[in-house]
C-alpha positions in Angstrom: 4.8 31.1 -0.2 6.8 29.7 -3.1 8.8 26.6 -2.4 10.4 26.2 -5.8 9.8 28.4 -8.7 8.5 25.6 -11.0 6.3 24.0 -8.4 4.1 26.8 -7.5 2.8 27.6 -4.0 2.7 24.8 -1.4 -1.0 25.2 -0.6 -4.0 22.9 -1.3 -5.8 23.5 -4.5 -8.7 25.9 -4.2 -12.2 24.5 -4.9 -12.4 26.6 -8.1 -9.0 25.4 -9.3 -9.2 22.6 -12.0 -6.6 19.9 -11.5 -5.2 17.9 -14.3 -5.9 14.1 -14.2 -3.5 12.1 -12.3 -1.0 10.2 -14.3 -1.2 6.3 -13.6 2.6 6.2 -13.3 2.6 8.8 -10.5 -0.2 6.9 -8.7 1.9 3.7 -8.9 5.0 5.6 -7.9 3.4 7.1 -4.8 2.0 3.7 -3.8 5.6 2.2 -4.2 7.0 5.0 -2.0 4.4 4.5 0.7 5.2 0.7 0.7 8.9 1.5 1.0 8.3 4.0 3.8 6.3 1.3 5.7 9.1 -1.2 5.2 12.1 0.9 6.1 13.5 -0.2 9.4 13.5 2.4 12.2 14.5 2.5 15.9 11.8 1.1 18.2 11.0 4.5 19.6 10.3 5.8 16.1 8.3 2.7 15.1 5.9 3.4 17.9 4.7 6.6 16.2 5.4 5.8 12.5 2.1 6.1 10.5 0.9 3.5 7.8 2.2 5.6 4.9 0.8 3.0 2.4 -2.7 3.4 4.0 -2.4 7.2 3.8 -1.5 7.1 0.1 -4.3 4.5 -0.7 -6.7 6.5 1.2 -5.8 9.7 -0.8 -6.0 8.0 -4.1 -9.3 6.2 -3.3 -10.8 9.6 -2.4 -9.3 11.6 -5.2 -9.0 9.0 -8.1 -11.4 6.2 -7.4 -11.1 5.1 -11.0 -7.4 4.2 -10.5 -7.4 2.9 -7.0 -10.3 0.9 -5.4 -11.0 -2.1 -3.2 -9.3 -4.6 -5.5 -6.1 -2.6 -5.9 -6.1 -2.0 -2.2 -6.5 -5.8 -1.5 -3.6 -6.5 -3.9 -1.3 -3.8 -2.3 -2.3 -5.2 1.2 -1.1 -8.7 0.1 2.2 -7.2 -1.0 2.4 -5.3 2.3 1.8 -8.7 4.1 4.6 -10.4 2.3 7.0 -7.5 2.8 6.2 -7.2 6.5 6.2 -11.0 7.0 2.9 -10.9 8.9 -0.3 -13.0 8.8 -1.1 -13.3 5.1 -4.2 -11.2 4.4 -4.4 -9.0 7.4 -3.3 -5.8 5.6 -5.3 -6.9 2.5 -8.5 -7.1 4.6 -7.7 -3.8 6.4 -6.8 -2.0 3.3 -9.9 -3.3 1.4 -12.1 -2.1 4.1 -10.2 1.3 4.1 -10.7 1.6 0.4 -14.4 0.8 0.7 -14.8 3.4 3.5 -12.9 5.9 1.4 -15.2 5.3 -1.6 -18.3 5.4 0.6 -17.4 8.7 2.3 -15.6 10.2 -0.7 -18.0 13.1 -1.5 -18.4 13.9 2.2 -14.7 14.1 2.8 -14.0 16.3 -0.3 -16.5 19.0 1.0 -14.3 19.9 3.9 -11.0 21.8 4.2 -7.9 19.7 4.7 -7.8 20.1 8.5 -11.4 18.9 8.9 -10.7 16.0 6.3 -8.0 14.9 8.7 -10.6 14.2 11.4 -12.5 11.9 9.1 -9.2 10.3 7.9 -8.3 9.6 11.5 -11.5 7.6 11.9 -10.7 5.5 8.8 -7.1 5.0 9.8 -8.1 3.9 13.3 -10.6 1.5 11.8 -7.8 0.1 9.5 -5.6 -0.4 12.6 -8.3 -2.1 14.6 -8.9 -4.6 11.8 -5.2 -5.4 11.8 -5.3 -5.7 15.5 -8.3 -8.0 15.4 -6.7 -10.4 12.9 -3.5 -10.5 15.1 -5.6 -11.1 18.3 -7.6 -13.9 16.6 -4.2 -15.3 15.5 -3.1 -15.5 19.1 -1.1 -12.3 19.5 -1.1 -10.3 22.7 -3.0 -7.1 23.0 -0.6 -4.1 22.5 -0.2 -1.0 24.6 -2.3 2.1 24.3 0.3 3.5 22.0 -1.1 1.2 19.3 -3.4 4.1 18.3 -0.7 6.7 18.0 0.2 5.9 14.4 -3.2 6.4 12.9 -3.4 9.8 14.7 0.0 10.8 13.4 -1.1 9.8 10.0 -4.2 12.0 10.3 -2.0 14.8 11.4 0.1 14.2 8.2 -3.0 14.1 5.9 -2.8 17.9 4.8 0.8 17.5 3.9 0.3 14.2 2.1 -2.6 15.7 0.2 -0.7 18.8 -0.9 2.3 16.7 -2.0 0.2 14.2 -3.9 -1.8 16.9 -5.8 1.2 19.0 -6.7 1.8 17.3 -10.1 -1.8 17.7 -11.0 -1.9 21.4 -10.6 -1.8 23.5 -13.8 1.4 25.5 -14.4 0.8 29.1 -13.7 1.5 31.9 -16.1 4.5 34.1 -15.2 2.5 37.2 -16.0 1.2 39.4 -13.2 -1.4 41.2 -14.9 -4.3 39.1 -13.7 -4.8 36.9 -16.8 
């Protein structure tokens, strides 16, 4: 299925397909978009299910390009998220740093599976990230949230295949227009 003629098909890269290296400006742009999506105000009903887009993007880049995004950059971006969200300083930084460490630790394992199976492993990492934020808030005196607190990480895991395909689209080599098999 072709979405746009110049973008190619909207499917994940095949294991035998060689992707171009990610451009550092694109990595930074995607992180900025994830931060913006986290900070956009939504109605309370939508906020209940909104995933942590910044965590999804960080997780993707920690798995796909660990030389660009790692624990240190996740810590820094988490501090920016804390300032933007006006929450306890360091809670997102700690959660994103642990998320980045988990992504780097399980990187090779996650890459072995197709996207829908990766989503299960991503769900575990996103739930861990949310539980760390919850723990910091609870230690700070906040009340325990409802059971719906675990909905955003699960929605984020469901979005993992889409996020992966979108973020790897610029890395895919352009296809030849010839149909002769070469």
